N, C-alpha and C positions, 0 to 999 in steps of 0.2 A: 734765789727764786723770787719771781715777782708775784706778790699776793694778788695782783689784779688779774692774773691769768686764770682762765676757766679751770675749774677743778678737774674736769675730764681730761685736759691735756697733760696734767701731772699724773693722773692715775687712769691710764687707758683700760678699758674693759670691753669684752665681747659679749658679756652675759646680759647686760641691761641697756636700754636706750640711754643716750647721753643725758637727756633732760631729766630722766628719772634718777640717774646716778647723781647728778648735781643736786637734785631735790633731797635725796636721802642724806647726802653728806652735809648740806647746808642747813636744812630745817630739822633733821632728826638726829644729827650728831652721830651718824653711822661712820665708824672708822673707814677712811678711804681704802685701807688694805683689804677690807672685807669684800670690796667690789673690784679689786684690781687683779691684774695679771701677777704671777709670781715675779719676784725681783730678778734682775740680771745678776750674773756672778759678781760684777763690780759693785753693784748696789748692796749685795749681800755681804761682801767682804768688809765694806766700810761701815755697815750698820751693826755688825756683830760686836758684842761687848767681850770682855776678857773671858768670862765664864763660857759663853757660847762658842767663842773661838777655841777654847781649850777642849770643849766637847767635840767639836768638829775635828780638831787635831788628833784626839784620842781615837775617834772612829776611823780616821784616815790611817793611823798607825796600825790599828787592828786589821784593816784591809791589806796593808803591806805585809803584815805578819802572816795573814792567811795565804797570800801569794807565795811567801817564802816557804811555808809549810807544804804547799802544793808542789813547788819545784823540788824540794827535798824528797817528797814522797814519789814523785814521778821519776827522779833519778834512781831511787831504790827499786822501783818496779821495773825500770828498763834494764837493770842489772840482774834481778832475781827471777824474772819471768822469761823463760826461754822462748816460748811461743810468741812470735811477733804480733799475731792477730789478737790473742788474749791480752797481751801487754798493752796494745793500743786501746782496747776497750776499757780496761781497768783504769788507765791513766785519764782518759776522757771522762769516765764516770766519776772518778774521784775529784775531778776539776770543778764539778757543778757548784758546790758551795762557794768556792773562790770566785768563779765567774759572776755569780749572783752578787757577791760582796763588792766586786769591782764596779759593776754597773750601778749599784746603789750608792757607792762613794761618788761617782760622777754626778748622780742625781742630787747629792747633798750640795756640791759646789756649783752646780748649774741647774738651779731650780726650774727653769723653764723647759728643761729637757725631761721632766718627770714622766710625761706621757710616753715618750720614746723609750725611757728606761724600763717602764713597766712592760711595754710591748716586747723589747728585746729580751728581758728576763724570762717572760712567758714563752717566747720563741725558743730560746736555748733550752729551757726546761722541757719543752715538748720533745726535743732531741734526747733528753735524758730518759724518757720513756723507752725509746728504742735501746739505749745503752743498758738499762737495767734488765731488759729482756735478753739482750745478748750476753750479759754477765751470767745469767742463769743457763742459757743454752750452751755457752762455751764451758761453763762449770761442769756440765754433764759430759763434755768431751766433743761437742759439736752436734749438729742436727741428727746425723745418723745414730750416734751413740745415745742421744736422748730418746729417739723413737724406740731403739732396742731395749732401753731400760724401762720405758713406760708403756710399751705396746700391749702388755698383758695386765696392766694396772687399771682398775676402774676408777677414773678420775672424777671428782666432784666438780660440777660446773655451776652449782648454785652459790656462787661467790659474789661479793660486792664488786662494783656498786650497782650492777644491772640486776642480778638475780639472787641477791642474798635473802629475799623474802619468798623464794620459790624452792623449798627443799624437796619438792616432789619431782623436780626435773631429773630425767634419766642420767646415769653416769656415762662417760665416754672413755674409749680407749684411744691412745695416741697413735696417729699415723703420720706419715710425711705430709700428706695433703692437709690434714688438720693443723699441723705445725706451721705450714706455710700460710694458712688462713690466720693463725694467731699473729704471725709476723706482719701480714698485711693489715690486720686490725690495728696494730700499733703504728705502722708506717703511714696510715691515712692521716693521723694527727700530725706526724712529723712533716707531711706535705702540706696539709691544710693550714696549719698555724702560720708558717711564713707567708703563704699566699694571702691569707686574710689580714695579716699584719701589713703587708704591702698595700693591699686595697684600702685599709684604714688610713695609712699615711697619705695615700693619694686623695682620699675623700677629705681628710683634714686640711690638706693644702688647698682644696677647693672650697673650704668653709662649710662642708656638710657632714662633718664627723666631730661629735662632741661627747667625750666620755661622761660628762655630767648630765647629758640628756637621756632620760629614761622613759620618754614617751613612746607610744606604739609606733610612731613614724620615725623613730631614731634608728639610724643605720648602726650606731654603736651598740644599741640594745640587741638587735637581731644578729649581728656578728658575734656578740658575746654568747647568746643562746646557742647558736649553731656550733661554736667552738666548745661550749660546755657539753653538748651531746656527743661531739667527736671525742672529747677527753674521756667521757664515761665509757664509750665503747672501746677505747684504747686501754683503759684500766682493767677491763674484764679479762682478756686473755692473760694479762700479767698476773692477776689474782689467781686464776686457775692454775697456771704453771707454778706459782710460788707455793701452793699447797703441797706440791710434790718436792719442790726444790728444798724446802726447809727441812725435809727428812733426809734426802739423799745428799745434800750439799752442806750439811751442818758443819763439817770440818773446814769449809771455806768461808765461814762467817757470813753466810747468805742472809741470816736473820737480821744481823746488824746492818748489812748493806741495804736490805729492803726497808728496814725501819728508817734509815737515813733518807731514803727516797720518799717515804711517806711523810716524814716530818717536814722535809723541804717543800713537798706539795702543799701541805697545810699552811706553811709559813708564806709561801709565795701567792697562794690563791685565797685561802680562807681568811688569813690575817688581813690581807689587802682589802677584801670585801667588807670585813668588819669595820675597818677604818673609813672606808668609803661611805658605808651606811650611816655611821656616826656623823660624818661631815655633812651628808645630805640632809640629816635631821637637825643640823645646827647644834650638835652636842659637843663639837670641838670648836672652841672660840678662836676667832682670828686674832692675830697679834699685829705689831707694828709693821711687819713685812709681808706676812702671808695671809691669804684668805683661808677660810675654814677648810676648803678642799686642798689647797696647797700645803697647809699645815698638817693635815692628815697624811698626805703623801710623805712629808718630811719625817713625821713620827714613825711611819711604817718603815721607811728606809733606815732610820737610825736603829730601830729595833732589829731589823733584818741583818744589818752589819754585825751586830753583837751575836745574834743567833747563828749566823753562818760561820762566824769565827769559831764558836764552840763546836759546831758541826764539822768544821774542817779538822779540828783536833781529833774528834771521834773517827772520822773517815780515815785519817792517817794511821791510827792504831789498828783498825780492822781490815784495811786493804793491804797491809804489809804482811804478806805471806809468800814464802818462797815456793816456786813451781818450776821443777826441773824437767818437766815434760817438753820434748822438742817440738811437739805439735799438739793441738787440742783435740785431735782425733781420739776416739775412745779406745780403751783396751779391748782385746778380743773377748767376745762373750763365750764363756766356756759352759757347756751343758753336758749332763750325763746321759748318754744314749744307752738305755738298758737293753734294747733289742740287739744292738751291735756289740754289746758287752765291752764298751770302751767309752772313751771320751771324745766328744765332737766339739770342734772349735768353730 
């Protein structure tokens, strides 16, 4: 490398003007990595020391192990769940920790793909909202069976995250129309998240989308706010239905399944936001390869791989339950008809 070359040619950056970048590096001894793009995969591989390479190797091994655990669990479910619809739902739902781990592993080895990794993880997890709802509905035996079970039950709708502070809200009884509204409330997130992810990628390719820009004119900020509201409304029907599912579906381990969903939501959304805030306030120092923002993403992905590996183990143990029902349609509802002096089915 020629020392006479301008500093900016060695450390390209899109965040600061070139003359300001050169000034900070030359006169104020600011490490070039703090103002640079993340390294390429080749630069990363050659710059890692033995300890860092060992850490990356261990995290990659945990990702592979998570994938093996998922494949083994999927094989078990395909043999022990007779209903093909319920079987598919449970397999895709149990795959979420593994999918997140695989995306994060790619983000480790290809640092410049971090933005896309975060987008794809959030997009797949929005699909998990629909899956956890279907796990509860199919656990009841399908839509008709769920309505029959809950049609005379006064359900609490003052649940989080929308109305947890409104205990005075009236209770509701389940009908097919209300159940369909619940499903639509979740499907809107499943539809909007990929759409806005695609829009974000298009804006990024045009140079008008920057996840680090938090100004009022930032497209990234407004897309994030809109998707946050969408996620809030998607969580509401899931929370309402879970209040009843945890009572009626206790033998199907629904509490653990829903807890895994909540934990993964916190890890992918809240943990990522915490690291981003710390990096934005310069609380995470840059190193020889990564800027503060890139290092925060690296730390988040490293933690997430370990966390999703542990979660994959929990998911494997709680999803492994034999179900010999040929279909997920509910059993006949038997009631006592006192006027006819007999039993009505």
